[in-house]
C-alpha positions in Angstrom: 111.0 73.2 63.0 108.7 75.4 61.4 105.8 74.3 63.5 107.8 75.4 66.3 109.0 78.7 65.2 105.6 79.8 63.8 104.2 79.1 67.4 107.1 81.0 68.9 105.9 84.3 66.2 102.9 83.8 67.1 102.7 83.8 71.4 105.6 86.9 70.7 103.1 88.8 68.8 100.4 88.0 71.4 102.8 88.6 73.9 103.6 92.4 72.2 100.1 93.0 71.5 99.1 92.4 75.4 102.3 94.6 76.5 101.0 97.9 74.7 98.0 98.1 75.5 97.2 100.9 77.6 94.6 100.6 80.6 92.0 102.6 80.3 91.4 106.0 81.6 89.7 105.9 85.8 85.9 106.8 85.8 85.0 110.3 87.4 81.8 110.6 89.4 79.1 112.5 88.7 78.4 113.7 85.9 75.0 113.1 83.5 74.1 109.8 82.0 72.4 110.1 78.7 70.8 106.8 77.2 68.6 106.7 74.3 65.1 104.9 75.4 62.2 103.8 73.0 59.4 105.7 75.3 59.0 108.8 77.7 57.3 107.9 80.8 54.4 109.1 81.9 55.4 108.8 85.8 57.7 107.6 87.6 55.6 106.3 90.4 56.3 101.8 89.6 52.4 101.8 91.6 50.7 103.0 89.2 53.1 101.7 85.9 53.6 98.7 85.1 55.2 98.9 81.6 58.8 97.9 80.2 58.9 102.1 80.1 58.4 102.8 83.5 60.3 100.3 85.1 63.8 100.6 83.0 64.3 104.0 83.9 63.4 103.9 87.2 65.8 100.6 88.2 68.1 102.7 88.5 66.6 104.6 90.9 64.9 102.3 93.3 67.5 99.5 93.4 69.7 100.5 96.2 68.0 102.2 98.4 67.9 99.4 100.9 70.7 97.7 101.2 71.9 94.1 103.6 75.1 93.5 104.5 76.9 91.1 101.8 78.6 89.2 105.1 75.2 87.5 106.7 73.6 84.8 105.2 69.9 85.9 105.9 68.6 89.6 104.9 66.7 90.6 107.9 66.2 94.1 109.2 69.3 94.2 111.6 71.5 93.4 109.0 70.5 96.9 107.0 73.8 98.9 106.0 73.1 102.2 106.4 74.2 104.8 103.4 77.6 106.0 104.9 78.5 102.5 105.3 78.5 101.6 101.9 80.1 104.6 100.3 83.3 103.2 102.3 83.3 99.8 101.0 
């Protein structure tokens, strides 16, 4: 009997804690992302730099320049999605 009562009390406290939490505020577009970094890259040219100090900051710039249709099994030039379509999805 004590074990069942203890389990019921624990479950109710867990349920109360889940219900009492608030939702996170929505993210806003725009702004400046500031991060700490261990080094200052010499340039943003990925052909001239091969260190982690140059590649990591540049990944956020170059990763999504070309997007392919995610519903097609094989990427090819005909499945490139335009930038205005990426914004709508």
